C-alpha positions as CSV (number, residue, x, y, z in Angstrom):
1,M,0.0,-95.5,-61.8
2,A,2.9,-97.6,-63.1
3,Y,5.2,-99.6,-60.8
4,V,8.8,-98.4,-60.5
5,I,12.1,-100.2,-59.6
6,S,14.4,-98.5,-57.1
7,G,18.1,-98.4,-56.9
8,A,18.0,-101.5,-54.6
9,C,17.5,-103.6,-57.7
10,I,20.1,-106.4,-57.9
11,S,19.4,-107.1,-61.6
12,C,18.3,-110.7,-61.0
13,G,15.6,-110.4,-63.7
14,S,12.9,-112.3,-61.8
15,C,10.5,-109.4,-62.3
16,A,10.9,-109.4,-66.1
17,G,9.7,-113.0,-66.4
18,E,6.6,-112.2,-64.3
19,C,5.4,-109.2,-66.3
20,P,2.4,-110.3,-68.5
21,V,2.9,-107.4,-70.9
22,G,6.7,-107.4,-71.2
23,A,7.0,-103.9,-69.7
24,I,10.3,-104.7,-67.9
25,A,13.7,-104.6,-69.5
26,E,17.3,-104.5,-68.3
27,G,18.5,-100.9,-68.0
28,D,21.7,-99.2,-67.0
29,G,22.7,-101.0,-63.7
30,K,19.1,-102.1,-62.9
31,Y,15.9,-103.3,-64.5
32,E,13.4,-100.6,-65.6
33,I,9.6,-100.6,-66.1
34,N,8.2,-98.9,-69.2
35,A,5.4,-96.8,-67.5
36,D,3.5,-96.5,-70.8
37,A,3.3,-100.3,-71.1
38,C,2.7,-101.2,-67.4
39,I,-0.8,-102.3,-66.6
40,D,-0.4,-101.8,-62.8
41,C,-1.0,-105.5,-62.0
42,G,1.8,-105.8,-59.4
43,S,3.0,-109.2,-60.5
44,C,6.6,-107.9,-60.6
45,A,6.5,-106.5,-57.1
46,G,5.6,-109.9,-55.7
47,S,8.5,-111.6,-57.4
48,C,11.3,-109.2,-56.3
49,P,13.5,-110.9,-53.8
50,V,14.8,-107.6,-52.4
51,G,11.5,-105.5,-52.4
52,A,12.8,-103.0,-54.9
53,I,9.5,-102.6,-56.8
54,S,6.7,-100.4,-55.6
55,Q,3.8,-98.4,-57.0
56,G,5.1,-95.1,-58.5
């Protein structure tokens, strides 16, 4: 199951740099994870300073 980014995202971009497959991009008001590209590794969740990323 892919990870998801909640509305608590502060658009800092730290998660995008941690994703080994480039599945995270800046969206409308927050970053978004492409569920089809996500490999469910959790690297992004560990890098989020506000805890806005969780398993979807």
